[in-house]
C-alpha atoms as an extended CHARMM CRD file, in Angstrom:
* protein
*
       242  EXT
         1         1  UNK       CA              7.9260000000       18.2330000000      -12.9210000000  PROA      1               0.0000000000
         2         2  UNK       CA              4.1580000000       17.7670000000      -12.5200000000  PROA      2               0.0000000000
         3         3  UNK       CA              3.4220000000       21.4740000000      -12.8130000000  PROA      3               0.0000000000
         4         4  UNK       CA              5.4510000000       21.6220000000      -16.0410000000  PROA      4               0.0000000000
         5         5  UNK       CA              3.6670000000       18.6030000000      -17.4800000000  PROA      5               0.0000000000
         6         6  UNK       CA              0.2660000000       20.0020000000      -16.4990000000  PROA      6               0.0000000000
         7         7  UNK       CA              1.0810000000       23.2040000000      -18.3710000000  PROA      7               0.0000000000
         8         8  UNK       CA              2.1050000000       21.0890000000      -21.3700000000  PROA      8               0.0000000000
         9         9  UNK       CA             -1.1630000000       19.1260000000      -21.1970000000  PROA      9               0.0000000000
        10        10  UNK       CA             -3.3130000000       22.2620000000      -21.1000000000  PROA      10              0.0000000000
        11        11  UNK       CA             -1.2210000000       23.9040000000      -23.8290000000  PROA      11              0.0000000000
        12        12  UNK       CA             -1.5650000000       20.8680000000      -26.0850000000  PROA      12              0.0000000000
        13        13  UNK       CA             -5.3350000000       21.0340000000      -25.6780000000  PROA      13              0.0000000000
        14        14  UNK       CA             -5.6930000000       24.8030000000      -25.9200000000  PROA      14              0.0000000000
        15        15  UNK       CA             -7.6100000000       24.4440000000      -29.1820000000  PROA      15              0.0000000000
        16        16  UNK       CA            -10.3860000000       22.6730000000      -27.2520000000  PROA      16              0.0000000000
        17        17  UNK       CA            -11.0700000000       25.7000000000      -25.0530000000  PROA      17              0.0000000000
        18        18  UNK       CA            -14.1260000000       27.7260000000      -26.0490000000  PROA      18              0.0000000000
        19        19  UNK       CA            -13.3970000000       30.9940000000      -27.8310000000  PROA      19              0.0000000000
        20        20  UNK       CA            -15.0490000000       34.2750000000      -26.7590000000  PROA      20              0.0000000000
        21        21  UNK       CA            -17.9310000000       35.1550000000      -29.0690000000  PROA      21              0.0000000000
        22        22  UNK       CA            -21.3970000000       36.7030000000      -29.1360000000  PROA      22              0.0000000000
        23        23  UNK       CA            -23.7830000000       33.9060000000      -28.1890000000  PROA      23              0.0000000000
        24        24  UNK       CA            -27.4880000000       33.3290000000      -27.8620000000  PROA      24              0.0000000000
        25        25  UNK       CA            -28.7340000000       32.5750000000      -24.3400000000  PROA      25              0.0000000000
        26        26  UNK       CA            -28.6680000000       28.7180000000      -24.5570000000  PROA      26              0.0000000000
        27        27  UNK       CA            -25.1530000000       28.8690000000      -25.9900000000  PROA      27              0.0000000000
        28        28  UNK       CA            -24.0650000000       31.2650000000      -23.2410000000  PROA      28              0.0000000000
        29        29  UNK       CA            -25.2170000000       28.7110000000      -20.6570000000  PROA      29              0.0000000000
        30        30  UNK       CA            -23.4190000000       25.8900000000      -22.4920000000  PROA      30              0.0000000000
        31        31  UNK       CA            -20.1580000000       27.8180000000      -22.7350000000  PROA      31              0.0000000000
        32        32  UNK       CA            -20.3570000000       28.9580000000      -19.0960000000  PROA      32              0.0000000000
        33        33  UNK       CA            -20.8710000000       25.3330000000      -18.0560000000  PROA      33              0.0000000000
        34        34  UNK       CA            -17.9090000000       24.2390000000      -20.1860000000  PROA      34              0.0000000000
        35        35  UNK       CA            -15.6730000000       26.9520000000      -18.7420000000  PROA      35              0.0000000000
        36        36  UNK       CA            -16.7140000000       25.8470000000      -15.2610000000  PROA      36              0.0000000000
        37        37  UNK       CA            -15.5580000000       22.3110000000      -16.0420000000  PROA      37              0.0000000000
        38        38  UNK       CA            -12.1850000000       23.5290000000      -17.2960000000  PROA      38              0.0000000000
        39        39  UNK       CA            -11.8160000000       25.5690000000      -14.1040000000  PROA      39              0.0000000000
        40        40  UNK       CA            -12.3970000000       22.4280000000      -12.0230000000  PROA      40              0.0000000000
        41        41  UNK       CA             -9.6910000000       20.6300000000      -13.9970000000  PROA      41              0.0000000000
        42        42  UNK       CA             -7.3280000000       23.5860000000      -13.4720000000  PROA      42              0.0000000000
        43        43  UNK       CA             -8.0530000000       23.5610000000       -9.7190000000  PROA      43              0.0000000000
        44        44  UNK       CA             -7.4000000000       19.8130000000       -9.6230000000  PROA      44              0.0000000000
        45        45  UNK       CA             -4.0800000000       20.2040000000      -11.4420000000  PROA      45              0.0000000000
        46        46  UNK       CA             -3.0140000000       22.9610000000       -9.0280000000  PROA      46              0.0000000000
        47        47  UNK       CA             -3.8880000000       20.7510000000       -6.0640000000  PROA      47              0.0000000000
        48        48  UNK       CA             -1.9070000000       17.8650000000       -7.5350000000  PROA      48              0.0000000000
        49        49  UNK       CA              1.0830000000       20.0950000000       -8.2010000000  PROA      49              0.0000000000
        50        50  UNK       CA              1.0730000000       21.1290000000       -4.5480000000  PROA      50              0.0000000000
        51        51  UNK       CA              0.7490000000       17.6040000000       -3.1510000000  PROA      51              0.0000000000
        52        52  UNK       CA              2.4160000000       15.3330000000       -5.7030000000  PROA      52              0.0000000000
        53        53  UNK       CA              5.7330000000       14.9990000000       -3.8510000000  PROA      53              0.0000000000
        54        54  UNK       CA              5.8720000000       12.2840000000       -1.2280000000  PROA      54              0.0000000000
        55        55  UNK       CA              2.6130000000       10.5240000000       -2.0740000000  PROA      55              0.0000000000
        56        56  UNK       CA              1.7160000000        8.0760000000        0.6930000000  PROA      56              0.0000000000
        57        57  UNK       CA             -1.8040000000        7.0110000000       -0.3310000000  PROA      57              0.0000000000
        58        58  UNK       CA             -2.2290000000        6.5920000000       -4.0750000000  PROA      58              0.0000000000
        59        59  UNK       CA             -5.7030000000        5.1240000000       -3.6420000000  PROA      59              0.0000000000
        60        60  UNK       CA             -6.9490000000        8.2690000000       -1.8960000000  PROA      60              0.0000000000
        61        61  UNK       CA             -5.3250000000       10.5200000000       -4.4870000000  PROA      61              0.0000000000
        62        62  UNK       CA             -6.9140000000        8.5650000000       -7.3560000000  PROA      62              0.0000000000
        63        63  UNK       CA            -10.2580000000        8.8340000000       -5.5930000000  PROA      63              0.0000000000
        64        64  UNK       CA             -9.8990000000       12.6290000000       -5.4530000000  PROA      64              0.0000000000
        65        65  UNK       CA             -9.0200000000       12.7250000000       -9.1670000000  PROA      65              0.0000000000
        66        66  UNK       CA            -11.8850000000       10.3270000000       -9.8700000000  PROA      66              0.0000000000
        67        67  UNK       CA            -14.3760000000       12.4860000000       -7.9550000000  PROA      67              0.0000000000
        68        68  UNK       CA            -13.5110000000       15.5220000000      -10.0750000000  PROA      68              0.0000000000
        69        69  UNK       CA            -13.5130000000       13.3810000000      -13.2220000000  PROA      69              0.0000000000
        70        70  UNK       CA            -16.9730000000       12.0110000000      -12.4070000000  PROA      70              0.0000000000
        71        71  UNK       CA            -18.2540000000       15.5560000000      -11.9340000000  PROA      71              0.0000000000
        72        72  UNK       CA            -16.6380000000       17.0050000000      -15.0560000000  PROA      72              0.0000000000
        73        73  UNK       CA            -17.4240000000       14.0150000000      -17.3090000000  PROA      73              0.0000000000
        74        74  UNK       CA            -20.8760000000       13.4360000000      -15.7360000000  PROA      74              0.0000000000
        75        75  UNK       CA            -19.9460000000        9.7900000000      -15.1340000000  PROA      75              0.0000000000
        76        76  UNK       CA            -21.2790000000        7.4950000000      -12.4080000000  PROA      76              0.0000000000
        77        77  UNK       CA            -18.1600000000        5.4020000000      -11.8050000000  PROA      77              0.0000000000
        78        78  UNK       CA            -14.4420000000        5.8660000000      -12.5140000000  PROA      78              0.0000000000
        79        79  UNK       CA            -11.8870000000        3.0580000000      -12.2090000000  PROA      79              0.0000000000
        80        80  UNK       CA             -8.1040000000        2.9080000000      -12.5050000000  PROA      80              0.0000000000
        81        81  UNK       CA             -5.5460000000        0.1600000000      -13.0710000000  PROA      81              0.0000000000
        82        82  UNK       CA             -1.7670000000        0.5250000000      -13.2070000000  PROA      82              0.0000000000
        83        83  UNK       CA              1.2090000000       -1.7590000000      -13.7030000000  PROA      83              0.0000000000
        84        84  UNK       CA              3.6700000000       -2.1310000000      -10.8340000000  PROA      84              0.0000000000
        85        85  UNK       CA              7.1950000000       -1.8860000000      -12.3260000000  PROA      85              0.0000000000
        86        86  UNK       CA              8.6290000000       -3.7510000000       -9.3360000000  PROA      86              0.0000000000
        87        87  UNK       CA              6.9510000000       -7.0490000000      -10.1670000000  PROA      87              0.0000000000
        88        88  UNK       CA              5.0750000000       -6.4910000000      -13.4330000000  PROA      88              0.0000000000
        89        89  UNK       CA              1.6590000000       -7.1090000000      -11.8120000000  PROA      89              0.0000000000
        90        90  UNK       CA             -1.3290000000       -4.9700000000      -12.7130000000  PROA      90              0.0000000000
        91        91  UNK       CA             -2.9990000000       -3.3890000000       -9.6870000000  PROA      91              0.0000000000
        92        92  UNK       CA             -6.6180000000       -2.3230000000       -9.4870000000  PROA      92              0.0000000000
        93        93  UNK       CA             -9.3470000000       -1.4190000000       -9.7150000000  PROA      93              0.0000000000
        94        94  UNK       CA             -9.1340000000        1.7580000000       -7.6630000000  PROA      94              0.0000000000
        95        95  UNK       CA            -12.6370000000        3.1800000000       -7.9360000000  PROA      95              0.0000000000
        96        96  UNK       CA            -14.3970000000        6.4770000000       -7.3990000000  PROA      96              0.0000000000
        97        97  UNK       CA            -18.1170000000        7.0810000000       -7.5860000000  PROA      97              0.0000000000
        98        98  UNK       CA            -21.2140000000        5.0410000000       -6.8860000000  PROA      98              0.0000000000
        99        99  UNK       CA            -20.2300000000        1.3620000000       -6.5510000000  PROA      99              0.0000000000
       100       100  UNK       CA            -23.1370000000       -1.0510000000       -6.1280000000  PROA      100             0.0000000000
       101       101  UNK       CA            -20.9860000000       -3.9930000000       -5.0020000000  PROA      101             0.0000000000
       102       102  UNK       CA            -17.8950000000       -2.5830000000       -3.2240000000  PROA      102             0.0000000000
       103       103  UNK       CA            -16.8860000000       -5.9970000000       -1.8510000000  PROA      103             0.0000000000
       104       104  UNK       CA            -16.2150000000       -7.1380000000       -5.4260000000  PROA      104             0.0000000000
       105       105  UNK       CA            -14.3750000000       -3.9560000000       -6.4420000000  PROA      105             0.0000000000
       106       106  UNK       CA            -11.4800000000       -3.8130000000       -3.9770000000  PROA      106             0.0000000000
       107       107  UNK       CA             -7.9330000000       -3.6270000000       -5.4350000000  PROA      107             0.0000000000
       108       108  UNK       CA             -6.5890000000       -6.9430000000       -6.7010000000  PROA      108             0.0000000000
       109       109  UNK       CA             -3.0030000000       -7.8230000000       -7.5410000000  PROA      109             0.0000000000
       110       110  UNK       CA             -3.6610000000       -9.6790000000      -10.7910000000  PROA      110             0.0000000000
       111       111  UNK       CA             -6.0230000000       -8.1250000000      -13.2810000000  PROA      111             0.0000000000
       112       112  UNK       CA             -7.9560000000      -10.1570000000      -15.8040000000  PROA      112             0.0000000000
       113       113  UNK       CA             -7.0780000000      -10.7890000000      -19.4280000000  PROA      113             0.0000000000
       114       114  UNK       CA             -9.3560000000       -7.9890000000      -20.6390000000  PROA      114             0.0000000000
       115       115  UNK       CA             -7.3810000000       -5.3710000000      -18.7200000000  PROA      115             0.0000000000
       116       116  UNK       CA             -4.0880000000       -6.7950000000      -19.9880000000  PROA      116             0.0000000000
       117       117  UNK       CA             -5.3380000000       -6.5370000000      -23.5980000000  PROA      117             0.0000000000
       118       118  UNK       CA             -6.5750000000       -2.9860000000      -23.0960000000  PROA      118             0.0000000000
       119       119  UNK       CA             -3.0950000000       -1.9600000000      -21.9550000000  PROA      119             0.0000000000
       120       120  UNK       CA             -2.0800000000       -2.3900000000      -25.6040000000  PROA      120             0.0000000000
       121       121  UNK       CA             -4.5680000000        0.1970000000      -26.9040000000  PROA      121             0.0000000000
       122       122  UNK       CA             -3.0940000000        3.3860000000      -28.3550000000  PROA      122             0.0000000000
       123       123  UNK       CA             -6.0450000000        5.6750000000      -27.6970000000  PROA      123             0.0000000000
       124       124  UNK       CA             -9.5170000000        5.9120000000      -26.1770000000  PROA      124             0.0000000000
       125       125  UNK       CA            -11.6190000000        2.7870000000      -26.6900000000  PROA      125             0.0000000000
       126       126  UNK       CA            -15.3510000000        3.4000000000      -26.4990000000  PROA      126             0.0000000000
       127       127  UNK       CA            -18.1030000000        0.9010000000      -25.7010000000  PROA      127             0.0000000000
       128       128  UNK       CA            -21.3970000000        2.7110000000      -26.3320000000  PROA      128             0.0000000000
       129       129  UNK       CA            -23.3660000000       -0.5120000000      -25.7180000000  PROA      129             0.0000000000
       130       130  UNK       CA            -21.1910000000       -2.1230000000      -23.0490000000  PROA      130             0.0000000000
       131       131  UNK       CA            -23.5040000000       -5.0240000000      -22.2300000000  PROA      131             0.0000000000
       132       132  UNK       CA            -23.4290000000       -6.1990000000      -25.8310000000  PROA      132             0.0000000000
       133       133  UNK       CA            -19.6250000000       -6.1220000000      -26.0360000000  PROA      133             0.0000000000
       134       134  UNK       CA            -18.0940000000       -9.5910000000      -26.1800000000  PROA      134             0.0000000000
       135       135  UNK       CA            -14.8590000000       -8.1750000000      -24.7350000000  PROA      135             0.0000000000
       136       136  UNK       CA            -16.5550000000       -6.8030000000      -21.6250000000  PROA      136             0.0000000000
       137       137  UNK       CA            -18.8140000000       -9.8220000000      -21.1570000000  PROA      137             0.0000000000
       138       138  UNK       CA            -16.0650000000      -12.4610000000      -21.0630000000  PROA      138             0.0000000000
       139       139  UNK       CA            -14.5440000000      -11.4250000000      -17.7480000000  PROA      139             0.0000000000
       140       140  UNK       CA            -13.2680000000      -14.2190000000      -15.4670000000  PROA      140             0.0000000000
       141       141  UNK       CA            -15.5830000000      -13.1060000000      -12.6420000000  PROA      141             0.0000000000
       142       142  UNK       CA            -18.0890000000      -15.5590000000      -14.1190000000  PROA      142             0.0000000000
       143       143  UNK       CA            -15.7980000000      -18.3860000000      -13.0500000000  PROA      143             0.0000000000
       144       144  UNK       CA            -16.2760000000      -17.3050000000       -9.4210000000  PROA      144             0.0000000000
       145       145  UNK       CA            -20.0600000000      -17.1010000000       -9.6350000000  PROA      145             0.0000000000
       146       146  UNK       CA            -20.2260000000      -13.3310000000      -10.2300000000  PROA      146             0.0000000000
       147       147  UNK       CA            -21.6500000000      -11.6700000000      -13.3410000000  PROA      147             0.0000000000
       148       148  UNK       CA            -19.3240000000       -9.4710000000      -15.4460000000  PROA      148             0.0000000000
       149       149  UNK       CA            -18.6170000000       -5.9950000000      -14.1190000000  PROA      149             0.0000000000
       150       150  UNK       CA            -20.8560000000       -4.1870000000      -16.6430000000  PROA      150             0.0000000000
       151       151  UNK       CA            -23.8330000000       -6.3550000000      -15.6120000000  PROA      151             0.0000000000
       152       152  UNK       CA            -23.0540000000       -6.2400000000      -11.8940000000  PROA      152             0.0000000000
       153       153  UNK       CA            -22.7080000000       -2.4480000000      -11.8700000000  PROA      153             0.0000000000
       154       154  UNK       CA            -25.4350000000       -1.8350000000      -14.4940000000  PROA      154             0.0000000000
       155       155  UNK       CA            -23.0080000000       -0.0950000000      -16.8650000000  PROA      155             0.0000000000
       156       156  UNK       CA            -24.5840000000        0.8960000000      -20.1860000000  PROA      156             0.0000000000
       157       157  UNK       CA            -21.6990000000        2.7660000000      -21.8200000000  PROA      157             0.0000000000
       158       158  UNK       CA            -18.0270000000        3.1200000000      -20.9610000000  PROA      158             0.0000000000
       159       159  UNK       CA            -14.6910000000        4.3160000000      -22.2780000000  PROA      159             0.0000000000
       160       160  UNK       CA            -11.2130000000        2.9830000000      -21.5720000000  PROA      160             0.0000000000
       161       161  UNK       CA             -8.3480000000        5.4710000000      -21.6940000000  PROA      161             0.0000000000
       162       162  UNK       CA             -4.6320000000        4.5480000000      -21.6950000000  PROA      162             0.0000000000
       163       163  UNK       CA             -2.7910000000        6.5500000000      -19.0350000000  PROA      163             0.0000000000
       164       164  UNK       CA              0.5050000000        7.7460000000      -20.4690000000  PROA      164             0.0000000000
       165       165  UNK       CA              3.3770000000        9.9200000000      -19.3470000000  PROA      165             0.0000000000
       166       166  UNK       CA              5.3360000000       11.0350000000      -22.3850000000  PROA      166             0.0000000000
       167       167  UNK       CA              5.2250000000        7.8840000000      -24.5460000000  PROA      167             0.0000000000
       168       168  UNK       CA              5.0680000000        5.3960000000      -21.6760000000  PROA      168             0.0000000000
       169       169  UNK       CA              1.7860000000        3.5990000000      -20.9050000000  PROA      169             0.0000000000
       170       170  UNK       CA              1.5090000000        3.1060000000      -17.1400000000  PROA      170             0.0000000000
       171       171  UNK       CA             -2.1900000000        2.5650000000      -16.5010000000  PROA      171             0.0000000000
       172       172  UNK       CA             -5.8330000000        2.5520000000      -17.6030000000  PROA      172             0.0000000000
       173       173  UNK       CA             -8.7780000000        4.7550000000      -16.7380000000  PROA      173             0.0000000000
       174       174  UNK       CA            -12.3220000000        3.3480000000      -17.0440000000  PROA      174             0.0000000000
       175       175  UNK       CA            -15.1170000000        5.9210000000      -17.3820000000  PROA      175             0.0000000000
       176       176  UNK       CA            -18.4700000000        4.2390000000      -16.7560000000  PROA      176             0.0000000000
       177       177  UNK       CA            -22.0270000000        5.4030000000      -17.3770000000  PROA      177             0.0000000000
       178       178  UNK       CA            -25.3100000000        3.8820000000      -16.2210000000  PROA      178             0.0000000000
       179       179  UNK       CA            -27.0190000000        5.4870000000      -19.2030000000  PROA      179             0.0000000000
       180       180  UNK       CA            -26.4870000000        5.5490000000      -22.9510000000  PROA      180             0.0000000000
       181       181  UNK       CA            -23.5390000000        7.8340000000      -23.7680000000  PROA      181             0.0000000000
       182       182  UNK       CA            -22.5170000000        8.6520000000      -27.3460000000  PROA      182             0.0000000000
       183       183  UNK       CA            -19.1270000000       10.1720000000      -26.4630000000  PROA      183             0.0000000000
       184       184  UNK       CA            -19.2580000000       13.4300000000      -28.3860000000  PROA      184             0.0000000000
       185       185  UNK       CA            -16.0430000000       15.0830000000      -29.5190000000  PROA      185             0.0000000000
       186       186  UNK       CA            -16.4530000000       17.6130000000      -26.7170000000  PROA      186             0.0000000000
       187       187  UNK       CA            -16.5500000000       14.7890000000      -24.1530000000  PROA      187             0.0000000000
       188       188  UNK       CA            -13.5620000000       13.0310000000      -25.7360000000  PROA      188             0.0000000000
       189       189  UNK       CA            -11.5890000000       16.2870000000      -25.6390000000  PROA      189             0.0000000000
       190       190  UNK       CA            -12.3610000000       16.6540000000      -21.9370000000  PROA      190             0.0000000000
       191       191  UNK       CA            -11.2430000000       13.0680000000      -21.3030000000  PROA      191             0.0000000000
       192       192  UNK       CA             -7.9840000000       13.7330000000      -23.1470000000  PROA      192             0.0000000000
       193       193  UNK       CA             -7.2670000000       16.6320000000      -20.8050000000  PROA      193             0.0000000000
       194       194  UNK       CA             -8.1470000000       15.0480000000      -17.4760000000  PROA      194             0.0000000000
       195       195  UNK       CA             -6.7490000000       11.5130000000      -17.9690000000  PROA      195             0.0000000000
       196       196  UNK       CA             -3.0540000000       12.5860000000      -17.9750000000  PROA      196             0.0000000000
       197       197  UNK       CA             -3.4700000000       13.9980000000      -14.4600000000  PROA      197             0.0000000000
       198       198  UNK       CA             -4.1750000000       10.4910000000      -13.1700000000  PROA      198             0.0000000000
       199       199  UNK       CA             -1.1880000000        9.2070000000      -15.1510000000  PROA      199             0.0000000000
       200       200  UNK       CA              1.1100000000       11.7500000000      -13.5190000000  PROA      200             0.0000000000
       201       201  UNK       CA             -0.1760000000       10.8820000000      -10.0350000000  PROA      201             0.0000000000
       202       202  UNK       CA              0.4390000000        7.1750000000      -10.6360000000  PROA      202             0.0000000000
       203       203  UNK       CA              3.9290000000        7.7860000000      -12.0120000000  PROA      203             0.0000000000
       204       204  UNK       CA              4.8420000000       10.0050000000       -9.0650000000  PROA      204             0.0000000000
       205       205  UNK       CA              3.6190000000        7.3760000000       -6.5820000000  PROA      205             0.0000000000
       206       206  UNK       CA              5.6070000000        4.6650000000       -8.3790000000  PROA      206             0.0000000000
       207       207  UNK       CA              8.7460000000        6.8070000000       -8.3210000000  PROA      207             0.0000000000
       208       208  UNK       CA              8.2190000000        7.5840000000       -4.6290000000  PROA      208             0.0000000000
       209       209  UNK       CA              7.8520000000        3.8860000000       -3.8140000000  PROA      209             0.0000000000
       210       210  UNK       CA             10.9710000000        3.0540000000       -5.8470000000  PROA      210             0.0000000000
       211       211  UNK       CA             12.9430000000        5.7390000000       -3.9590000000  PROA      211             0.0000000000
       212       212  UNK       CA             11.7710000000        4.3030000000       -0.6150000000  PROA      212             0.0000000000
       213       213  UNK       CA             12.8600000000        0.8160000000       -1.6990000000  PROA      213             0.0000000000
       214       214  UNK       CA             16.2930000000        2.1090000000       -2.7060000000  PROA      214             0.0000000000
       215       215  UNK       CA             16.7170000000        3.8080000000        0.6840000000  PROA      215             0.0000000000
       216       216  UNK       CA             15.5140000000        0.6800000000        2.4830000000  PROA      216             0.0000000000
       217       217  UNK       CA             17.9690000000       -1.5030000000        0.5710000000  PROA      217             0.0000000000
       218       218  UNK       CA             20.7790000000        0.9200000000        1.3730000000  PROA      218             0.0000000000
       219       219  UNK       CA             19.9760000000        0.6570000000        5.1030000000  PROA      219             0.0000000000
       220       220  UNK       CA             19.8710000000       -3.1430000000        4.8710000000  PROA      220             0.0000000000
       221       221  UNK       CA             23.2160000000       -3.2040000000        3.0550000000  PROA      221             0.0000000000
       222       222  UNK       CA             24.7770000000       -0.9460000000        5.6850000000  PROA      222             0.0000000000
       223       223  UNK       CA             23.3360000000       -3.1010000000        8.4740000000  PROA      223             0.0000000000
       224       224  UNK       CA             24.6590000000       -6.2510000000        6.8270000000  PROA      224             0.0000000000
       225       225  UNK       CA             28.1180000000       -4.7120000000        6.3950000000  PROA      225             0.0000000000
       226       226  UNK       CA             28.1640000000       -3.5560000000       10.0270000000  PROA      226             0.0000000000
       227       227  UNK       CA             27.0970000000       -6.9580000000       11.3720000000  PROA      227             0.0000000000
       228       228  UNK       CA             29.5600000000       -8.7720000000        9.1220000000  PROA      228             0.0000000000
       229       229  UNK       CA             32.3650000000       -6.4820000000       10.2410000000  PROA      229             0.0000000000
       230       230  UNK       CA             31.5690000000       -7.0400000000       13.9200000000  PROA      230             0.0000000000
       231       231  UNK       CA             31.3730000000      -10.8170000000       13.4740000000  PROA      231             0.0000000000
       232       232  UNK       CA             34.7400000000      -10.7890000000       11.7080000000  PROA      232             0.0000000000
       233       233  UNK       CA             36.2460000000       -8.6630000000       14.4860000000  PROA      233             0.0000000000
       234       234  UNK       CA             34.8730000000      -11.0670000000       17.1130000000  PROA      234             0.0000000000
       235       235  UNK       CA             36.3750000000      -14.0440000000       15.3030000000  PROA      235             0.0000000000
       236       236  UNK       CA             39.7740000000      -12.3450000000       15.1300000000  PROA      236             0.0000000000
       237       237  UNK       CA             39.5880000000      -11.5960000000       18.8700000000  PROA      237             0.0000000000
       238       238  UNK       CA             38.7530000000      -15.2230000000       19.6380000000  PROA      238             0.0000000000
       239       239  UNK       CA             41.6100000000      -16.4620000000       17.4910000000  PROA      239             0.0000000000
       240       240  UNK       CA             44.0290000000      -14.1990000000       19.3710000000  PROA      240             0.0000000000
       241       241  UNK       CA             42.8020000000      -15.6160000000       22.6820000000  PROA      241             0.0000000000
       242       242  UNK       CA             43.5390000000      -19.1270000000       21.4600000000  PROA      242             0.0000000000
């Protein structure tokens, strides 16, 4: 399934790929660099396709995706959130990159109101001047004596990307920069290609966990039935002795 969806993703974005042409030297370098980035995304998708079944450590997998994303998007810090369908809680952040305060960035069960609002976004939301954004500056971390994330981690610009599989929104990807970033169309196109890979990894992990829970419940049901049957048989034997 993942391999098919990856092909669909790359096919849908085929118009973004650079076309062969006669170029001056600076443009040759730029196109070679761009092709190198697309190759890294292709290698990542192939690796995911080979390892997507039976995911045991989603955090590690998201870190691997985040490492490639940081490289390709030239970002300093990538973060992910996703909604657990079992209980409706939002999990995260799962981070990749240079974190200045890792003790304040470990996964939490309940995300803040900002994250919940951003789940409703239809497309990429860009904050070119993150520290002047009222949305990003009103995080509840202030209530616990910590400055907002963008201040704590010295984030200057960031983008928030809904993670979708088909039409279903299952998570968020935060792309953070410690410099001013204007988010050119070329960069946005690259984000549109790489973000769905994280979405597919999250969905696969959720499905794997759901399958494990179903199997576990089946074992518990069988155990309960077996114990109940044996208790009933013991009672019948006792009654006969009476």
